[in-house]
ZATOR-144185 format. One line per field, with one value per atom (N, C-alpha, C): y negated, x negated, z; atom name; residue in one letter. Coordinates in Angstrom, 3 decimals, always signed. Atoms other than C-alpha are relative to their C-alpha. Layout:
<atoms>
yy <- Y | ... .
xx <- X | ... .
zz <- Z | ... .
at <- CA | ... .
aa <- A | ... .
</atoms>
This chain:
<atoms>
yy <- -0.359 | +7.848 | +0.741 | -0.427 | +9.024 | +1.411 | -1.193 | +12.402 | +0.878 | -0.650 | +13.111 | +0.398 | -0.179 | +13.219 | +1.143 | -1.143 | +15.943 | +1.353 | -1.270 | +18.712 | -0.139 | +0.257 | +19.198 | +0.129 | +0.228 | +18.427 | +0.140 | -0.387 | +19.323 | -1.433 | +1.152 | +15.932 | +0.396 | -0.470 | +17.306 | -0.987 | +0.910 | +14.658 | +1.003 | -0.760 | +16.309 | -0.921 | +1.103 | +14.612 | +0.087 | -0.263 | +16.167 | +1.184 | -1.157 | +18.231 | +0.983 | -1.102 | +21.450 | -0.095 | +0.209 | +20.424 | +1.700 | -1.471 | +24.083 | -0.043 | +0.679 | +22.775 | +0.009 | +0.420 | +21.436 | +1.194 | -1.075 | +24.409 | +1.240 | -1.412 | +27.022 | -0.505 | +0.484 | +24.618 | +0.118 | -0.136 | +24.694 | +1.335 | -1.274 | +28.379 | +0.709 | -0.383 | +28.870 | -0.404 | +0.483 | +26.765 | +1.015 | -1.044 | +28.693 | +1.352 | -1.061 | +31.850 | +0.259 | -0.012 | +30.951 | -0.917 | +0.827 | +28.994 | +0.758 | -0.800 | +31.678 | -0.172 | -0.106 | +31.604 | -1.596 | +1.445 | +27.776 | -0.191 | +0.295 | +27.802 | +0.830 | -0.347 | +30.256 | -0.665 | +0.803 | +27.682 | -1.389 | +1.129 | +25.169 | -1.097 | +1.045 | +23.319 | -0.232 | +0.553 | +21.328 | -0.004 | +0.465 | +21.401 | -1.210 | +1.113 | +18.127 | -0.342 | +0.254 | +17.663 | -1.240 | +1.310 | +13.915 | -0.169 | +0.593 | +12.599 | -0.920 | +1.200 | +9.732 | +0.415 | -0.761 | +12.085 | -0.679 | +0.147 | +11.343 | +1.058 | -1.283 | +13.171 | +1.138 | -1.058 | +15.009 | +1.067 | -0.839 | +16.024 | +0.940 | -0.600 | +17.190 | +1.326 | -1.043 | +19.070 | +1.221 | -0.900 | +20.915 | +0.918 | -0.788 | +22.043 | +0.974 | -0.928 | +23.251 | +1.051 | -1.162 | +25.323 | +0.927 | -0.991 | +26.836 | +0.609 | -0.722 | +27.695 | +0.536 | -0.566 | +28.929 | -0.919 | +0.642 | +26.264 | -0.568 | +0.137 | +26.116 | -0.991 | +1.381 | +22.911 | -1.117 | +1.149 | +19.416 | -0.593 | +0.891 | +17.116 | -1.363 | +1.368 | +13.642 | -0.744 | +0.710 | +11.005 | -1.337 | +1.383 | +7.676 | -0.504 | +0.465 | +6.891 | -1.781 | +1.712 | +3.090 | -0.519 | +0.949 | +2.020 | +0.634 | -0.881 | +4.533 | -0.344 | +0.376 | +3.518 | +1.036 | -1.149 | +6.740 | +0.305 | +0.000 | +7.276 | -1.141 | +1.026 | +3.819 | +0.044 | -0.013 | +4.199 | +1.259 | -1.111 | +7.558 | +0.059 | +0.435 | +6.342 | +1.257 | -0.669 | +8.735 | -0.576 | +0.774 | +5.903 | -0.187 | +0.517 | +5.463 | -1.258 | +1.308 | +1.985 | +0.267 | -0.428 | +3.778 | +1.221 | -1.338 | +6.766 | -0.259 | +0.147 | +6.859 | +1.450 | -1.375 | +9.528 | -0.077 | +0.076 | +10.011 | +0.956 | -0.955 | +11.655 | +1.525 | -1.166 | +15.290 | +0.279 | +0.013 | +15.337 | +0.360 | -0.393 | +16.553 | -0.305 | +0.448 | +15.642 | +0.843 | -0.516 | +17.486 | -0.949 | +0.823 | +15.454 | +0.765 | -0.421 | +16.162 | -0.121 | +0.079 | +16.367 | -1.449 | +1.527 | +12.409 | -0.492 | +0.639 | +11.651 | -0.431 | +0.398 | +11.052 | +1.002 | -0.899 | +12.617 | +0.741 | -0.967 | +15.625 | +0.203 | -0.426 | +16.468 | -0.663 | +0.540 | +15.148 | +0.774 | -0.722 | +16.934 | -0.736 | +0.854 | +14.556 | +0.804 | -0.853 | +17.200 | +1.320 | -1.314 | +20.296 | +1.083 | -0.913 | +23.260 | +0.710 | -0.079 | +23.799 | +1.353 | -1.515 | +27.773 | +0.386 | -0.461 | +27.928 | -0.947 | +0.664 | +24.842 | +0.438 | -0.369 | +26.015 | +0.982 | -1.077 | +28.904 | -0.634 | +0.779 | +26.507 | -0.825 | +0.922 | +24.260 | +1.121 | -1.118 | +27.592 | +0.262 | -0.424 | +28.518 | -1.035 | +0.668 | +25.484 | -0.491 | +0.075 | +25.138 | +1.169 | -0.963 | +28.647 | -0.564 | +0.347 | +27.269 | -0.971 | +1.067 | +24.194 | +0.525 | -0.442 | +26.026 | +1.241 | -1.297 | +29.349 | +0.735 | -1.143 | +32.796 | +0.755 .
xx <- +1.519 | +65.360 | -0.901 | +1.096 | +62.335 | +0.276 | -0.406 | +63.036 | +0.616 | -0.925 | +65.656 | -0.814 | +0.785 | +62.854 | -0.835 | +0.735 | +61.020 | +0.449 | -0.889 | +63.349 | +1.355 | -1.814 | +67.219 | +0.451 | -0.401 | +69.155 | +1.553 | -1.398 | +72.727 | -0.030 | +0.168 | +73.223 | +1.761 | -1.454 | +76.689 | +0.268 | -0.484 | +78.349 | +1.112 | -1.176 | +80.438 | +0.151 | -0.518 | +82.839 | -0.548 | +0.241 | +81.945 | -0.906 | +0.930 | +79.173 | +1.083 | -0.710 | +80.999 | +1.537 | -1.316 | +84.407 | +0.445 | -0.115 | +85.700 | -0.470 | +0.295 | +85.778 | -1.341 | +1.331 | +82.344 | -1.140 | +0.431 | +81.190 | -0.291 | -0.264 | +82.598 | -1.012 | +0.781 | +80.988 | -1.318 | +1.230 | +77.782 | -0.791 | +0.298 | +77.658 | -0.027 | -0.036 | +78.619 | -1.162 | +1.375 | +75.685 | -1.266 | +1.259 | +73.418 | -0.016 | -0.100 | +74.470 | -0.509 | +0.510 | +73.540 | -1.386 | +1.401 | +70.546 | -1.212 | +0.811 | +68.170 | +0.058 | -0.023 | +69.609 | +0.035 | +0.673 | +69.551 | -1.290 | +1.384 | +66.038 | -0.670 | +0.661 | +65.417 | -0.188 | +0.032 | +66.365 | -0.790 | +0.792 | +64.140 | +0.987 | -0.956 | +67.277 | +0.214 | -0.140 | +67.347 | +1.329 | -1.063 | +70.145 | +0.026 | +0.035 | +70.828 | +1.497 | -1.371 | +73.773 | -0.121 | +0.180 | +74.489 | +1.558 | -1.510 | +77.061 | -0.492 | +0.256 | +77.427 | -0.359 | +0.089 | +76.401 | -1.419 | +1.192 | +73.323 | -0.656 | +0.987 | +70.018 | +0.219 | -0.123 | +70.512 | +1.086 | -1.339 | +74.140 | -0.319 | +0.186 | +72.737 | -0.875 | +0.945 | +69.983 | +0.335 | -0.899 | +72.076 | +0.752 | -1.051 | +74.672 | -0.784 | +0.683 | +72.085 | -0.789 | +0.586 | +70.398 | +0.993 | -1.289 | +73.729 | +0.459 | -0.609 | +74.629 | -1.130 | +1.270 | +71.087 | -0.107 | +0.113 | +71.078 | -1.259 | +1.420 | +67.879 | -0.295 | -0.072 | +68.754 | -0.194 | +0.320 | +67.980 | +1.231 | -1.224 | +70.687 | -0.544 | +0.462 | +70.139 | +1.387 | -1.083 | +72.186 | +0.020 | -0.462 | +73.771 | +0.860 | -0.563 | +74.621 | +0.012 | -0.142 | +73.894 | +0.071 | -0.134 | +73.502 | +0.916 | -1.038 | +75.623 | -0.334 | +0.306 | +73.641 | +0.249 | -0.363 | +73.708 | +1.678 | -1.122 | +77.304 | +0.705 | -0.710 | +78.298 | -0.666 | +0.371 | +76.148 | +0.644 | -0.532 | +77.691 | +1.695 | -1.361 | +81.265 | +0.580 | -0.312 | +81.475 | +0.399 | -0.341 | +81.912 | +1.538 | -1.236 | +85.354 | +0.041 | -0.166 | +86.269 | +0.956 | -1.063 | +89.282 | -0.345 | +0.261 | +87.478 | -1.778 | +1.680 | +83.905 | -0.532 | +0.491 | +83.018 | +0.030 | -0.267 | +82.178 | +0.924 | -0.833 | +84.427 | -0.745 | +0.879 | +83.598 | +0.117 | +0.136 | +82.332 | -1.658 | +1.740 | +78.780 | -0.340 | +0.487 | +76.687 | -1.348 | +1.118 | +74.136 | -0.790 | +1.097 | +71.042 | -1.101 | +1.321 | +68.209 | -1.133 | +1.284 | +64.626 | -0.477 | +0.417 | +64.322 | +1.194 | -0.865 | +67.203 | +1.326 | -1.003 | +69.808 | +1.312 | -1.380 | +73.516 | +0.129 | -0.460 | +74.259 | +1.595 | -1.350 | +77.529 | +0.490 | -0.548 | +79.776 | +1.332 | -1.063 | +82.323 | +0.983 | -0.410 | +84.784 | +1.199 | -1.023 | +87.609 | -0.490 | +1.074 | +85.904 | +1.061 | -0.318 | +87.365 | -1.137 | +1.257 | +84.891 | -0.492 | +0.494 | +84.713 | -0.593 | +0.490 | +84.217 | -0.766 | +0.609 | +82.841 | -1.751 | +1.434 | +79.076 | -0.061 | +0.070 | +79.784 | +0.224 | +0.050 | +80.815 | -0.896 | +0.997 | +78.222 | -1.149 | +0.932 | +75.854 | +0.377 | -0.689 | +77.780 | -0.649 | +0.406 | +77.199 | -1.507 | +1.660 | +73.332 | -0.221 | +0.320 | +73.229 | +0.238 | -0.370 | +74.962 | -1.145 | +0.917 | +72.618 | -1.324 | +1.505 | +69.309 | -0.291 | +0.371 | +69.995 | -0.009 | +0.080 | +70.314 | -1.245 .
zz <- -0.677 | -104.740 | -0.812 | +0.788 | -106.066 | +0.355 | -0.384 | -104.079 | -1.190 | +0.668 | -106.890 | -1.522 | +1.327 | -109.661 | +0.059 | -0.142 | -110.787 | -0.285 | +0.027 | -110.891 | -0.117 | +0.028 | -111.561 | +1.475 | -1.327 | -108.438 | -0.324 | -0.033 | -107.305 | +1.331 | -0.891 | -105.299 | +0.537 | -0.648 | -102.964 | +1.153 | -1.228 | -100.945 | +0.762 | -0.913 | -98.031 | +0.937 | -0.860 | -95.897 | +1.476 | -1.368 | -92.299 | +0.412 | -0.532 | -90.887 | +1.086 | -0.875 | -88.815 | -0.424 | +0.366 | -90.603 | -0.704 | +0.614 | -91.774 | -1.668 | +1.460 | -95.787 | -0.385 | +0.248 | -95.625 | +0.274 | -0.489 | -93.746 | -1.117 | +1.100 | -96.383 | -1.020 | +1.436 | -99.353 | +0.456 | -0.283 | -97.556 | -0.096 | +0.081 | -97.103 | -1.379 | +1.409 | -100.673 | -0.623 | +0.724 | -101.730 | +0.587 | -0.543 | -99.405 | -0.559 | +0.566 | -100.686 | -1.647 | +1.443 | -104.156 | -0.279 | +0.112 | -103.306 | -0.353 | +0.531 | -104.368 | -1.745 | +1.301 | -107.882 | -0.602 | +0.608 | -108.248 | -0.144 | +0.126 | -107.397 | -0.973 | +1.045 | -110.072 | -1.394 | +1.060 | -112.488 | +0.215 | -0.339 | -110.519 | +0.479 | -0.336 | -109.222 | +1.664 | -1.450 | -105.668 | +0.249 | -0.439 | -103.894 | +1.177 | -1.057 | -101.412 | +0.098 | -0.546 | -99.224 | +0.627 | -0.700 | -98.202 | +0.425 | -0.675 | -95.714 | +0.930 | -0.642 | -93.300 | +1.461 | -1.637 | -89.997 | +0.224 | -0.540 | -87.889 | -0.533 | +0.351 | -88.798 | +0.915 | -0.954 | -85.493 | -0.229 | +0.494 | -86.439 | -1.275 | +1.274 | -89.913 | +0.199 | -0.499 | -88.606 | +0.740 | -0.800 | -85.892 | -0.631 | +0.855 | -88.571 | -0.793 | +0.801 | -90.936 | +0.734 | -0.716 | -88.212 | +0.490 | -0.153 | -87.133 | -1.088 | +1.092 | -90.367 | -1.159 | +0.772 | -91.882 | -1.197 | +1.202 | -94.445 | -0.193 | +0.380 | -96.279 | -1.050 | +0.969 | -98.507 | +0.779 | -0.822 | -97.480 | +0.007 | -0.067 | -95.997 | +0.262 | -0.109 | -96.169 | +0.524 | -0.883 | -93.998 | -0.495 | +0.263 | -95.014 | +1.044 | -0.896 | -91.778 | +0.101 | +0.034 | -92.202 | -1.046 | +1.445 | -96.076 | -0.674 | +0.695 | -97.629 | -1.717 | +1.239 | -101.000 | -1.281 | +0.836 | -102.751 | -0.258 | +0.181 | -102.003 | -0.786 | +0.816 | -103.450 | -1.583 | +1.568 | -106.596 | -0.730 | +0.362 | -107.307 | +0.081 | +0.027 | -106.451 | +0.930 | -0.904 | -103.640 | +1.455 | -1.273 | -100.715 | -0.035 | -0.202 | -99.475 | +0.872 | -0.696 | -98.164 | +1.136 | -0.647 | -96.401 | +1.143 | -0.913 | -94.668 | +0.423 | -0.646 | -92.465 | -0.145 | +0.618 | -94.669 | -1.441 | +1.608 | -98.433 | -0.328 | +0.564 | -100.561 | -0.534 | +0.473 | -101.406 | -1.575 | +1.393 | -104.753 | -0.500 | +0.287 | -106.473 | -1.403 | +1.169 | -109.310 | -0.472 | +0.674 | -111.532 | -0.775 | +0.400 | -112.043 | -0.917 | +0.495 | -114.593 | +0.681 | -0.853 | -113.540 | -0.072 | +0.132 | -114.671 | +0.951 | -1.104 | -112.017 | -0.918 | +0.924 | -115.034 | +0.177 | -0.198 | -114.677 | -1.115 | +1.072 | -116.579 | +0.111 | -0.206 | -115.004 | +1.451 | -1.208 | -112.302 | +0.346 | -0.754 | -110.077 | +0.798 | -0.873 | -108.741 | +1.047 | -0.661 | -107.715 | +0.020 | -0.131 | -106.139 | +1.269 | -1.062 | -104.143 | +0.558 | -0.804 | -101.414 | +0.025 | -0.081 | -101.396 | -1.655 | +1.536 | -105.377 | -0.741 | +0.797 | -106.436 | -0.112 | +0.359 | -105.782 | -1.269 | +0.656 | -107.998 | -1.431 | +1.037 | -110.638 | -0.516 | +0.549 | -110.688 | -0.401 | +0.417 | -110.908 | -1.497 | +1.125 | -113.787 | -1.188 | +1.252 | -115.576 | -0.084 | -0.089 | -114.382 | -1.119 | +0.658 | -116.156 | -1.565 | +1.509 | -119.468 | -0.887 | +0.517 | -119.524 | -0.484 | +0.091 | -118.888 | -0.346 | +0.476 | -120.156 | +0.947 | -0.955 | -118.761 | -0.051 .
at <- N | CA | C | N | CA | C | N | CA | C | N | CA | C | N | CA | C | N | CA | C | N | CA | C | N | CA | C | N | CA | C | N | CA | C | N | CA | C | N | CA | C | N | CA | C | N | CA | C | N | CA | C | N | CA | C | N | CA | C | N | CA | C | N | CA | C | N | CA | C | N | CA | C | N | CA | C | N | CA | C | N | CA | C | N | CA | C | N | CA | C | N | CA | C | N | CA | C | N | CA | C | N | CA | C | N | CA | C | N | CA | C | N | CA | C | N | CA | C | N | CA | C | N | CA | C | N | CA | C | N | CA | C | N | CA | C | N | CA | C | N | CA | C | N | CA | C | N | CA | C | N | CA | C | N | CA | C | N | CA | C | N | CA | C | N | CA | C | N | CA | C | N | CA | C | N | CA | C | N | CA | C | N | CA | C | N | CA | C | N | CA | C | N | CA | C | N | CA | C | N | CA | C | N | CA | C | N | CA | C | N | CA | C | N | CA | C | N | CA | C | N | CA | C | N | CA | C | N | CA | C | N | CA | C | N | CA | C | N | CA | C | N | CA | C | N | CA | C | N | CA | C | N | CA | C | N | CA | C | N | CA | C | N | CA | C | N | CA | C | N | CA | C | N | CA | C | N | CA | C | N | CA | C | N | CA | C | N | CA | C | N | CA | C | N | CA | C | N | CA | C | N | CA | C | N | CA | C | N | CA | C | N | CA | C | N | CA | C | N | CA | C | N | CA | C | N | CA | C | N | CA | C | N | CA | C | N | CA | C | N | CA | C | N | CA | C | N | CA | C | N | CA | C | N | CA | C | N | CA | C | N | CA | C | N | CA | C | N | CA | C | N | CA | C | N | CA | C | N | CA | C | N | CA | C | N | CA | C | N | CA | C | N | CA | C | N | CA | C | N | CA | C | N | CA | C | N | CA | C | N | CA | C | N | CA | C | N | CA | C | N | CA | C | N | CA | C | N | CA | C | N | CA | C | N | CA | C | N | CA | C | N | CA | C | N | CA | C | N | CA | C .
aa <- X | X | X | X | X | X | X | X | X | X | X | X | X | X | X | X | X | X | X | X | X | X | X | X | X | X | X | X | X | X | X | X | X | X | X | X | X | X | X | X | X | X | X | X | X | X | X | X | X | X | X | X | X | X | X | X | X | X | X | X | X | X | X | X | X | X | X | X | X | X | X | X | X | X | X | X | X | X | X | X | X | X | X | X | X | X | X | X | X | X | X | X | X | X | X | X | X | X | X | X | X | X | X | X | X | X | X | X | X | X | X | X | X | X | X | X | X | X | X | X | X | X | X | X | X | X | X | X | X | X | X | X | X | X | X | X | X | X | X | X | X | X | X | X | X | X | X | X | X | X | X | X | X | X | X | X | X | X | X | X | X | X | X | X | X | X | X | X | X | X | X | X | X | X | X | X | X | X | X | X | X | X | X | X | X | X | X | X | X | X | X | X | X | X | X | X | X | X | X | X | X | X | X | X | X | X | X | X | X | X | X | X | X | X | X | X | X | X | X | X | X | X | X | X | X | X | X | X | X | X | X | X | X | X | X | X | X | X | X | X | X | X | X | X | X | X | X | X | X | X | X | X | X | X | X | X | X | X | X | X | X | X | X | X | X | X | X | X | X | X | X | X | X | X | X | X | X | X | X | X | X | X | X | X | X | X | X | X | X | X | X | X | X | X | X | X | X | X | X | X | X | X | X | X | X | X | X | X | X | X | X | X | X | X | X | X | X | X | X | X | X | X | X | X | X | X | X | X | X | X | X | X | X | X | X | X | X | X | X | X | X | X | X | X | X | X | X | X | X | X | X | X | X | X | X | X | X | X | X | X | X | X | X | X | X | X | X | X | X | X | X | X | X | X | X | X | X | X | X | X | X | X | X | X | X | X | X .
</atoms>
């Protein structure tokens, strides 16, 4: 997507809005969002939820980052290997993309509460303190 170009982006695939783990992970991304922005990094969450569900979940949790839906085509999830043929939800994983949309780092096994902090540490290491 052209939305991913022009700035580094954390592309965060989450399983399901309103689930405990995804809410914890989203809250951790939200708490670090000002620091991500200090480095010019955007955070984008992606799931198979309907747009209305994403919007309500974001509002209920005060998320100020974008949430994209792949309710119909699952193209991004398939491209990054986050799609599961056995589950009706993406696998929980994230990708750090540079400003040209190229992959810098991938996180295929994540701990919801600590993962956003790990991503931020990597961003600091890549882009300097």
